N, C-alpha and C positions, 0 to 999 in steps of 0.2 A: 462534352465531357468537362467536368470541373477542373480547374487548375490546382495543382498540388500546392499546399501551404508550405511556406518556407520554414525550415527548421533551423533555429539559431541556438548557440550555446546557452544564451540567457534564457530562452524558452525551455530548453531541456532541464536546466537547473530549477526553474520555476515548477516544471512538471514533477521533478523529483521531490521538491518541497511539498507539493500537493499530495504526493504518494506517501510521504512521511507522515503528514497529518492523518491520512487514512489509517496507517498502521497503528496509530495510537488508540484507535477503536478497539483493537484486539488487546492492547495493554490494559485499558480501563476495564474491559470485559473480564480479563483474568484477575485483575485486582479486586473486582467486585466479589469474586468467588473465593479468594484466598483469605481464609480466616474470618470472613464476614458471614454472619448468619443471614439466611434469606430474609429479605425485607428489613434488615437492620438499617440504621441511619447511614453507615458507610457503604453498604451494599447499594442503597438508593443513590447516594452521591456518585459512586463510580458508574452506575448505569446511566445516570443523568449526564455525566461527562461523556460517556460513550455516545449517547444520542446527540449531544452537542457537536462532538467531533464529526459524526456522520453527517449532520446537517451542514456544517461548514465545508466538509469534503464535497458534498453534493453540489454546492454552489461553486466551489473552486473547480471541480471536474467539468462542469458546464462551461466555465470560462476557458479551461484548457482545450476543450473541444472546438472552441472558436479559433484557436491558434494552431491546432494540429489536425492532420487527417486522423480519422478514427484508428486506422491500423497502426499508426505511429504512437498514438497515445496509449492504446491498449497494449502494445508490445512493451512499452516502458512500464506499464502497470505491473508486469510480472516481477519487477524488482522489489515489489512489496514483500515478497517472500524473503529476500535478503534482509530487508529492514526488520522484518519480524524475528529473524534469527539473531540479529544484532541486539534488539530489545530484550529477547529472552536471555541472552548471555549477560548483558549489562544490568538490566533491571531485576531479573529473576534469578540470576546466577545459575542458569541452566547451561549444560554443556552443549557444544556443537560437535556432532560426530561426523565422521567421513561420509556416512550414509546421508546425513542431512545435506552436506555439501554436494554430493553426487546427485541427489534428488533435486536440489535447487537448480543445478546446472542443466539437468534434463528438462525441467519445467520451463526455464527461461529459454533454452535452445528451441524447445517445441513451440513456445509462444512466438518467438521471432520467426521460426520457419513457417508457421501457419499464417502469420501476418505480413510476411515479406512479399514483395512484388515478384511475380513470376516472369517479369520481362528480362 
């Protein structure tokens, strides 16, 4: 049986930064469709940025998996929902409702429950 990888505060912060990078994919995707006609210059710019972010994220995620067990990395990945709500409030001035918060808590709790060790 493989030995568990050590989780440090520094690695958790690095993992959260990687997840933040990932959440900007959604931001650029939404920016592409907000007031930009399909295939306009700005639409293409934002879609290109979206692809770049996803490519960078893919490389960073592979590096994260070298430092974390998959269940630890994936459980932390659920925090992307929180970052998405933060960006929607800050960048797009969208409201955060009680139902958004309750739903986010349920998703994160479920992800941690499914990925937690049964020992």
